[in-house]
TORVEXNU-501300 format. One line per 5 residues: number of its first residue (from 1); for each residue x, y negated, z negated of N, C-alpha, C, CB. Coordinates in steps of 0.02 Angstrom, whole numbers, plus 50000, padded with zeros to 5 digits. Each point is the difference from the previous one (the first is absolute). Glycine has a CB too. Example, Ala and Ser with C-alpha at 12.3 -4.5 7.8 and 13.67 -1.06 7.14 Angstrom:
2
1	50660,50284,49610,49955,49941,50000,50045,49940,50000,49905,50059,49938; 50077,49888,50098,50042,49941,49997,49961,49945,49963,50059,50032,50108
***
This chain:
144
1	50602,51170,50837,49959,50039,49955,49954,49954,49959,50090,50088,49995; 49938,49858,49976,49960,49955,49961,49946,49966,50042,50099,49981,49925; 49919,50001,50137,49952,49969,50046,49943,50048,50015,50091,49930,50050; 49924,50133,49961,49948,50050,50013,49953,50006,49941,50078,50063,50075; 49949,49937,49865,49958,50004,49940,49956,49938,49993,50088,50071,49944
6	49940,49871,50072,49961,49939,49996,49944,50000,50052,50101,49938,49959; 49914,50086,50101,49948,50004,50052,49945,50048,49978,50085,49975,50090; 49934,50081,49882,49951,50048,49975,49957,49969,49945,50077,50094,50029; 49953,49868,49926,49963,49968,49946,49951,49948,50028,50098,50018,49923; 49924,49942,50125,49956,49950,50030,49942,50034,50035,50097,49921,50014
11	49917,50131,50026,49947,50035,50035,49951,50032,49951,50078,50022,50095; 49948,50009,49853,49958,50030,49949,49956,49947,49968,50086,50089,49979; 49943,49854,50005,49962,49945,49969,49945,49976,50046,50101,49966,49935; 49915,50026,50128,49950,49977,50049,49943,50049,50007,50090,49938,50060; 49926,50125,49940,49949,50051,50012,49958,50013,49939,50075,50051,50084
16	49952,49937,49856,49962,50018,49940,49974,49940,49961,50069,50100,49995; 49957,49840,50016,49980,49944,49958,49932,49973,50017,50119,49972,49988; 49867,50014,50075,49934,49974,50019,49982,50030,50067,50018,49893,49935; 49919,50122,50071,49975,50026,50063,49979,49942,50044,49961,50107,49945; 50054,49895,50119,49978,49946,50044,49924,49997,50005,50106,50012,50064
21	49860,50040,49913,49927,50001,50003,49967,49969,49939,50010,50102,50069; 50030,49876,49882,49972,49969,49941,49965,49935,50018,50089,50052,49930; 49854,49938,50041,49966,49936,50007,50033,49951,49952,49891,50055,50035; 50104,49880,49978,50031,49950,49958,49978,50007,49927,50005,49923,50098; 49931,50095,49891,49975,50008,49932,50033,50059,49964,49891,49950,50036
26	50132,50099,50002,50031,50059,49971,50076,49995,49997,49905,50066,50042; 50122,49880,49984,50073,49991,50002,50026,49984,49930,49993,49959,50120; 50050,50084,49853,50023,49990,49931,50054,49945,49993,49973,50119,49981; 50050,49854,50075,50053,49949,49995,49972,49935,49972,50059,50053,50097; 49985,49907,49874,49981,49936,49972,49982,49952,50056,50076,50018,49900
31	49865,49954,50096,49978,49951,50049,50027,49931,49981,49895,50067,50025; 50144,49904,50019,50027,49933,49990,49957,49953,50042,50120,50042,49977; 49843,49916,49989,49955,49954,50036,50038,49936,50017,49899,50049,49941; 50100,49935,50122,50034,49940,50026,49950,49958,50038,50110,50062,50007; 49902,49872,49995,49959,49960,50046,50008,50027,50071,50012,49897,49925
36	49936,50099,50115,50000,50031,50066,50061,49980,50042,49876,50003,49996; 50141,49933,50004,50057,49977,50040,50066,50032,49975,49939,49892,50022; 50068,50115,49913,50060,50031,49971,50002,50075,50019,50000,49916,49904; 49942,50115,50095,49996,50071,50017,50021,50011,50072,49908,50016,49917; 50068,49943,50128,50019,50006,50070,50075,49988,50009,49885,49963,50035
41	50140,49988,49929,50071,49985,50004,50042,50059,49975,49974,49877,49984; 50005,50152,49960,50037,50057,49971,50000,50059,50049,49970,49962,49884; 49972,50052,50145,49996,50056,50047,50045,49988,50061,49882,50023,49962; 50117,49916,50063,50043,49982,50057,50074,50008,49981,49912,49920,50042; 50104,50059,49898,50069,50005,49975,50022,50073,49995,49984,49893,49937
46	49972,50150,50038,50017,50071,49994,50008,50033,50068,49939,50004,49890; 50018,49976,50158,50008,50027,50068,50067,49978,50029,49875,49999,50016; 50145,49939,49971,50065,49975,50024,50057,50040,49967,49951,49885,50018; 50041,50132,49918,50051,50041,49967,50005,50069,50032,49979,49938,49892; 49964,50091,50123,49999,50066,50031,50032,49997,50069,49897,50030,49937
51	50089,49918,50101,50031,49991,50066,50075,49994,49993,49895,49944,50042; 50128,50019,49908,50072,49992,49988,50032,50067,49983,49980,49882,49961; 49988,50157,49998,50027,50066,49982,50007,50043,50063,49949,49993,49885; 50002,50003,50160,50004,50037,50062,50059,49975,50042,49876,50019,49998; 50134,49916,50006,50056,49972,50037,50067,50021,49969,49928,49903,50035
56	50074,50100,49899,50061,50023,49966,50014,50072,50018,49978,49920,49904; 49970,50122,50096,50010,50071,50018,50026,50007,50071,49908,50031,49921; 50065,49929,50125,50024,50001,50069,50073,49978,50004,49883,49977,50041; 50134,49972,49921,50070,49977,49999,50046,50055,49973,49961,49882,49984; 50018,50150,49963,50041,50055,49972,50006,50057,50050,49964,49968,49884
61	49982,50049,50150,50001,50054,50048,50047,49985,50058,49883,50027,49969; 50128,49909,50045,50046,49980,50053,50068,49978,49973,49901,49965,50068; 50111,50054,49869,50064,49986,49967,50017,49925,50000,50039,50114,50033; 49910,49844,49962,50010,49927,49996,49993,49979,49927,49956,49982,50120; 50094,50035,49841,49998,49991,49928,49995,49926,49981,50066,50105,49987
66	49972,49852,50046,49997,49929,49984,49932,49970,50015,50122,49992,50023; 49848,50030,50031,49932,49977,50018,49950,50021,49946,50029,50006,50123; 49976,50057,49855,49956,50025,49948,50010,49961,49935,50002,50114,50053; 50060,49872,49931,50015,49962,49939,49970,49930,50004,50106,50065,49986; 49902,49903,50070,49973,49932,50008,49924,49999,49997,50100,49971,50070
71	49868,50075,49964,49927,50004,49997,49976,50008,49928,49998,50051,50115; 50034,49994,49849,49979,50014,49932,50008,49938,49956,50032,50120,50015; 50025,49849,49989,50012,49943,49954,49957,49940,50019,50116,50040,49982; 49880,49944,50082,49964,49940,50020,49924,50007,49995,50094,49976,50077; 49879,50084,49933,49928,50008,50000,49971,50034,49938,50009,50005,50122
76	50033,50034,49843,49975,50037,49942,50038,49985,49936,49965,50088,50077; 50098,49895,49929,50044,49993,49942,49986,49937,49959,50085,50062,50063; 49955,49928,49887,49992,49942,49956,50003,49934,50038,50050,50068,49907; 49988,49931,50148,50004,49940,50041,49933,49981,50030,50118,50030,50026; 49838,50019,49984,49936,49988,50034,49946,49971,49955,50030,50093,50075
81	49981,49904,49861,49946,49982,49954,49967,49933,50017,50060,50064,49913; 49979,49886,50103,49971,49935,50015,49961,49998,50064,50093,49952,49939; 49922,50092,50107,49968,49998,50066,49930,50029,50001,50113,50006,50049; 49869,50032,49899,49932,50028,50001,49960,49987,49937,50043,50087,50075; 49972,49859,49891,49959,49977,49944,49998,50046,49941,49935,49944,50083
86	50119,50090,49901,50000,50047,49945,49982,49967,49934,50087,50067,50060; 49940,49874,49928,49986,49966,49937,49926,49982,49994,50117,49954,50000; 49855,50021,50054,49930,49981,50000,49954,50061,49993,50028,49901,50071; 49989,50153,49963,49959,50061,49998,50005,50034,49932,50017,50014,50123; 50041,49983,49847,50011,50035,49936,49953,49979,49945,50117,50010,50033
91	49859,49928,49970,49955,49975,49949,49934,50037,49999,50053,49888,50012; 49930,50144,50043,49936,50035,50005,50007,50075,49986,49963,49915,50082; 50098,50109,49908,50012,50071,49993,50008,50020,49926,50054,50001,50113; 49923,50059,49870,50015,50025,49933,50076,50009,49993,49887,50059,49993; 50137,49941,49947,50072,50005,49987,50032,50060,50035,49980,49944,49890
96	49988,50114,50106,50029,50060,50031,50005,49994,50076,49953,50066,49907; 49999,49904,50124,50001,49990,50072,50056,49950,50019,49876,50025,50006; 50129,49923,49954,50053,49950,50011,50069,50033,49994,49925,49909,49956; 50082,50133,49993,50064,50035,49989,50015,50048,50057,49984,49990,49876; 49965,50045,50149,50011,50045,50057,50024,49961,50061,49911,50077,49956
101	50060,49865,50055,50022,49957,50056,50072,49978,49992,49884,49962,50014; 50133,50017,49925,50069,49980,49987,50048,50058,50010,49958,49914,49918; 50021,50145,50059,50042,50060,50009,50011,50015,50073,49957,50045,49892; 49991,49946,50149,50006,50013,50072,50051,49951,50031,49880,50042,50004; 50114,49894,49979,50045,49950,50028,50073,50013,49979,49906,49916,49999
106	50103,50103,49938,50068,50017,49976,50027,50062,50034,49972,49948,49889; 49985,50102,50120,50021,50062,50034,50019,49985,50073,49926,50068,49925; 50038,49886,50107,50016,49982,50069,50068,49965,50004,49877,49989,50025; 50137,49969,49926,50066,49968,49999,50056,50051,49988,49946,49894,49958; 50041,50154,49998,50049,50054,49989,50010,50041,50063,49968,50005,49878
111	49977,50010,50157,50005,50036,50063,50043,49961,50049,49887,50052,49981; 50102,49883,50024,50037,49958,50047,50075,50007,49987,49904,49920,50007; 50116,50077,49931,50071,50007,49982,50025,50069,50018,49986,49917,49907; 49973,50134,50080,50020,50069,50015,50007,50009,50076,49942,50041,49895; 50012,49932,50144,50003,50006,50073,50063,49966,50027,49874,50003,50005
116	50145,49941,49965,50060,49965,50022,50063,50041,49991,49944,49894,49972; 50054,50154,49981,50057,50044,49988,50009,50050,50058,49982,49988,49877; 49965,50024,50161,50006,50041,50060,49990,50074,49992,50075,49915,50037; 49908,50108,49904,49987,50071,49989,49926,50015,50011,50097,50008,49918; 49886,50022,50138,49931,50009,50020,49958,50038,49948,50039,49999,50118
121	49984,50057,49858,49962,50040,49953,49987,49961,49935,50050,50105,50049; 50000,49861,49927,49991,49960,49939,49950,49943,50012,50117,50029,49964; 49884,49943,50097,49952,49947,50016,49929,50028,50000,50088,49941,50069; 49901,50118,49961,49934,50030,50000,49977,50014,49928,50023,50051,50112; 50021,49974,49847,49982,50013,49929,49980,49935,49966,50078,50098,49997
126	49957,49849,50017,49985,49936,49970,49933,49972,50026,50123,49978,49987; 49864,50032,50077,49936,49977,50028,49941,50038,49968,50059,49973,50109; 49952,50089,49874,49948,50039,49966,49980,49969,49934,50043,50104,50055; 50004,49861,49912,49983,49965,49938,49953,49942,50014,50112,50032,49951; 49896,49936,50106,49956,49945,50019,49929,50027,50010,50096,49938,50055
131	49898,50113,49986,49933,50026,50015,49968,50033,49939,50036,50017,50118; 50004,50010,49837,49973,50030,49938,49965,49947,49958,50091,50087,50002; 49935,49851,49998,49966,49947,49961,49933,49983,50032,50112,49954,49964; 49885,50048,50102,49936,49988,50035,49950,50054,49982,50061,49943,50095; 49960,50119,49909,49956,50056,49985,49976,49996,49928,50061,50072,50083
136	49983,49912,49871,49981,49995,49929,49948,49945,49989,50114,50042,49968; 49896,49901,50062,49953,49945,49991,49932,50017,50031,50096,49919,50002; 49904,50108,50058,49937,50017,50033,49964,50057,49965,50049,49961,50108; 49987,50080,49854,49968,50054,49963,49963,49973,49938,50089,50078,50040; 49930,49863,49936,49971,49973,49939,49950,49943,50014,50105,50032,49940
141	49910,49927,50110,49960,49939,50012,49965,50001,50068,50079,49937,49926; 49867,50027,50077,49964,49988,50064,49972,49929,49998,49971,50124,50013; 50017,49850,50045,49970,49933,50002,49931,50000,50032,50114,49952,50004; 49863,50104,50022,49932,50006,50026,49970,50063,49974,50029,49938,50103
***
């Protein structure tokens, strides 16, 4: 029930917060200006995060809870911070964006622990906390 409500909230937010037809000048989100190389790196990093979330979903769908836990911790969780330059990137981000990133990494580590427990529904609910941090950040900030 809680997961359904969260999905409804995310869908509602996506449909009402910003139109895909908005021009950049009309986009109400905070523009975070980054050096071009940092911007490309951040976009690549976010695509890698999205790919990992997809792999986690496939693992969960195949009841491979340990695999999902490992993917989350190694690629998204607190363990992953050093591997994708979080400290270096954080210097260019506003405080709220930095905090959203930290919240995502912490939520991924919590998901990993929950997945290791082996309860599929609870793992899905915990994964929704990870994606909710992504949705929240993307609703407030943009880099282009």
